[in-house]
N, CA, C and O of each residue as an XYZ file, in Angstrom:
292
protein
N      18.818    133.342    -28.637
C      18.346    132.954    -29.952
C      18.894    131.596    -30.380
O      18.362    130.971    -31.298
N      19.952    131.141    -29.721
C      20.530    129.860    -30.126
C      19.616    128.689    -29.790
O      19.543    127.726    -30.553
N      18.913    128.758    -28.649
C      18.063    127.641    -28.261
C      16.955    127.372    -29.277
O      16.788    126.220    -29.679
N      16.182    128.385    -29.718
C      15.142    128.106    -30.729
C      15.727    127.552    -32.028
O      15.118    126.697    -32.670
N      16.895    128.034    -32.410
C      17.535    127.530    -33.622
C      17.852    126.048    -33.489
O      17.635    125.278    -34.425
N      18.357    125.650    -32.344
C      18.653    124.227    -32.105
C      17.376    123.382    -32.113
O      17.361    122.269    -32.638
N      16.307    123.925    -31.527
C      15.032    123.206    -31.511
C      14.507    122.986    -32.928
O      14.057    121.890    -33.266
N      14.565    124.024    -33.751
C      14.107    123.903    -35.135
C      14.931    122.859    -35.864
O      14.396    122.021    -36.590
N      16.241    122.919    -35.661
C      17.130    121.975    -36.335
C      16.863    120.538    -35.889
O      16.826    119.632    -36.722
N      16.678    120.322    -34.598
C      16.505    118.953    -34.116
C      15.112    118.400    -34.414
O      14.981    117.233    -34.783
N      14.081    119.212    -34.262
C      12.724    118.715    -34.468
C      12.334    118.603    -35.938
O      11.635    117.668    -36.328
N      12.785    119.556    -36.755
C      12.382    119.568    -38.157
C      13.455    119.019    -39.097
O      13.215    118.825    -40.288
N      14.639    118.771    -38.541
C      15.748    118.232    -39.339
C      16.102    119.130    -40.532
O      16.382    118.647    -41.629
N      16.083    120.448    -40.292
C      16.504    121.378    -41.334
C      17.566    122.310    -40.768
O      17.571    122.621    -39.577
N      18.449    122.743    -41.629
C      19.466    123.713    -41.240
C      18.803    125.077    -41.224
O      18.337    125.551    -42.260
N      18.755    125.707    -40.080
C      18.064    126.982    -39.950
C      18.937    127.979    -39.216
O      19.521    127.674    -38.177
N      19.014    129.175    -39.776
C      19.683    130.294    -39.115
C      18.807    131.512    -39.333
O      18.232    131.681    -40.408
N      18.702    132.357    -38.325
C      17.872    133.544    -38.449
C      18.353    134.463    -39.559
O      17.563    135.216    -40.129
N      19.641    134.408    -39.868
C      20.183    135.232    -40.958
C      19.529    134.858    -42.289
O      19.423    135.702    -43.179
N      19.093    133.613    -42.436
C      18.410    133.200    -43.666
C      17.133    134.025    -43.883
O      16.789    134.353    -45.019
N      16.436    134.356    -42.797
C      15.222    135.164    -42.905
C      15.558    136.564    -43.400
O      14.821    137.145    -44.197
N      16.674    137.099    -42.922
C      17.122    138.421    -43.366
C      17.434    138.403    -44.857
O      17.054    139.315    -45.590
N      18.127    137.360    -45.297
C      18.481    137.251    -46.712
C      17.220    137.080    -47.571
O      17.122    137.656    -48.655
N      16.280    136.305    -47.097
C      15.018    136.117    -47.824
C      14.286    137.444    -47.958
O      13.773    137.762    -49.031
N      14.232    138.222    -46.882
C      13.589    139.528    -46.922
C      14.256    140.418    -47.969
O      13.570    141.013    -48.801
N      15.582    140.515    -47.935
C      16.307    141.354    -48.888
C      16.092    140.918    -50.321
O      15.908    141.753    -51.206
N      16.113    139.627    -50.556
C      15.918    139.098    -51.905
C      14.505    139.392    -52.410
O      14.323    139.814    -53.552
N      13.513    139.167    -51.559
C      12.131    139.414    -51.974
C      11.884    140.899    -52.245
O      11.178    141.250    -53.191
N      12.458    141.758    -51.427
C      12.299    143.192    -51.650
C      12.980    143.614    -52.954
O      12.452    144.462    -53.674
N      14.127    143.043    -53.264
C      14.818    143.347    -54.518
C      13.990    142.878    -55.705
O      13.903    143.579    -56.713
N      13.384    141.704    -55.599
C      12.558    141.172    -56.677
C      11.305    142.014    -56.904
O      10.731    141.999    -57.994
N      10.885    142.741    -55.884
C       9.722    143.616    -56.003
C      10.129    145.013    -56.492
O       9.347    145.963    -56.434
N      11.369    145.108    -56.972
C      11.911    146.360    -57.525
C      11.942    147.503    -56.516
O      11.693    148.655    -56.870
N      12.243    147.187    -55.272
C      12.421    148.219    -54.266
C      13.635    149.055    -54.662
O      14.681    148.493    -54.990
N      13.524    150.376    -54.640
C      14.683    151.205    -54.989
C      15.909    150.837    -54.136
O      15.797    150.589    -52.935
N      17.056    150.810    -54.777
C      18.280    150.352    -54.119
C      18.579    151.112    -52.832
O      18.969    150.508    -51.833
N      18.400    152.424    -52.847
C      18.746    153.205    -51.657
C      17.818    152.870    -50.483
O      18.240    152.917    -49.328
N      16.562    152.534    -50.773
C      15.636    152.149    -49.703
C      15.968    150.756    -49.168
O      15.930    150.520    -47.960
N      16.289    149.848    -50.068
C      16.655    148.501    -49.644
C      17.936    148.541    -48.814
O      18.046    147.855    -47.798
N      18.893    149.339    -49.250
C      20.142    149.495    -48.505
C      19.861    149.969    -47.089
O      20.436    149.455    -46.130
N      18.978    150.947    -46.962
C      18.610    151.478    -45.654
C      17.923    150.424    -44.800
O      18.252    150.274    -43.624
N      16.976    149.693    -45.371
C      16.238    148.666    -44.630
C      17.140    147.525    -44.178
O      16.937    146.949    -43.110
N      18.134    147.204    -44.997
C      19.038    146.112    -44.653
C      20.116    146.563    -43.667
O      20.807    145.737    -43.070
N      20.253    147.878    -43.500
C      21.244    148.396    -42.566
C      22.660    148.366    -43.115
O      23.626    148.384    -42.353
N      22.785    148.321    -44.433
C      24.106    148.307    -45.042
C      24.693    149.719    -45.028
O      23.989    150.687    -45.314
N      25.963    149.837    -44.700
C      26.631    151.123    -44.686
C      27.064    151.569    -46.068
O      27.376    152.740    -46.286
N      27.082    150.631    -46.995
C      27.529    150.927    -48.351
C      26.555    150.275    -49.327
O      26.256    149.087    -49.209
N      26.062    151.047    -50.285
C      25.067    150.529    -51.226
C      25.630    149.396    -52.085
O      24.868    148.590    -52.619
N      26.945    149.328    -52.223
C      27.555    148.250    -53.017
C      27.281    146.867    -52.413
O      27.179    145.876    -53.137
N      27.166    146.812    -51.103
C      26.836    145.533    -50.451
C      25.441    145.098    -50.886
O      25.228    143.938    -51.237
N      24.505    146.022    -50.861
C      23.129    145.726    -51.285
C      23.111    145.300    -52.743
O      22.448    144.326    -53.098
N      23.827    146.013    -53.581
C      23.864    145.688    -55.002
C      24.473    144.316    -55.240
O      24.000    143.559    -56.088
N      25.513    143.999    -54.499
C      26.215    142.720    -54.705
C      25.364    141.521    -54.293
O      25.283    140.533    -55.024
N      24.741    141.606    -53.142
C      24.058    140.428    -52.593
C      22.574    140.344    -52.907
O      21.997    139.259    -52.836
N      21.947    141.446    -53.249
C      20.504    141.402    -53.436
C      20.066    141.820    -54.831
O      19.292    141.103    -55.465
N      20.531    142.940    -55.318
C      20.090    143.420    -56.621
C      20.604    142.522    -57.737
O      19.827    142.076    -58.581
N      21.903    142.252    -57.749
C      22.514    141.484    -58.836
C      22.047    140.031    -58.858
O      22.032    139.407    -59.919
N      21.670    139.489    -57.720
C      21.325    138.070    -57.652
C      19.830    137.800    -57.811
O      19.420    136.640    -57.858
N      19.027    138.826    -57.895
C      17.596    138.593    -58.056
C      17.309    138.154    -59.485
O      18.064    138.504    -60.393
N      16.239    137.399    -59.709
C      15.896    137.001    -61.079
C      15.746    138.207    -62.004
O      16.136    138.151    -63.171
N      15.185    139.290    -61.487
C      15.054    140.500    -62.291
C      16.436    141.044    -62.659
O      16.658    141.456    -63.798
N      17.359    141.047    -61.704
C      18.720    141.506    -61.970
C      19.417    140.626    -62.992
O      20.159    141.128    -63.837
N      19.193    139.328    -62.929
C      19.792    138.394    -63.885
C      19.207    138.620    -65.279
O      19.931    138.563    -66.273
N      17.900    138.876    -65.353
C      17.271    139.165    -66.650
C      17.845    140.442    -67.264
O      18.101    140.490    -68.467
N      18.044    141.459    -66.455
C      18.630    142.708    -66.958
C      20.035    142.452    -67.484
O      20.398    142.941    -68.554
N      20.818    141.695    -66.744
C      22.173    141.356    -67.188
C      22.131    140.583    -68.499
O      22.894    140.882    -69.418
N      21.261    139.606    -68.594
C      21.135    138.804    -69.813
C      20.769    139.686    -71.015
O      21.354    139.558    -72.091
N      19.804    140.572    -70.817
C      19.390    141.472    -71.899
C      20.532    142.393    -72.316
O      20.726    142.646    -73.505
N      21.282    142.892    -71.344
C      22.422    143.756    -71.667
C      23.470    142.998    -72.468
O      24.023    143.531    -73.430
N      23.742    141.772    -72.083
C      24.742    140.972    -72.801
C      24.269    140.637    -74.207
O      25.064    140.638    -75.147
N      22.997    140.354    -74.356
C      22.459    140.026    -75.684
C      22.429    141.214    -76.625
O      22.443    141.045    -77.845
N      22.389    142.427    -76.062
C      22.349    143.608    -76.911
C      23.735    144.075    -77.355
O      23.846    145.031    -78.122
N      24.782    143.418    -76.885
C      26.149    143.792    -77.300
C      26.402    143.426    -78.739
O      27.494    143.665    -79.254
């Protein structure tokens, strides 16, 4: 997998790692309100807190929920 990554980097002049695709998938699924336990399973996380930390809390929807909660205090 390293060779295609180097080719993408050299030909397109962009920093590319396959892990970025995984993160994009997780973020998009979180933004589509995928239930946390299903997203955790799809991402292969052993602990749902990892999913919550990196995908649920950082999605625009998660940020809006946080903002609304803070404003209602």
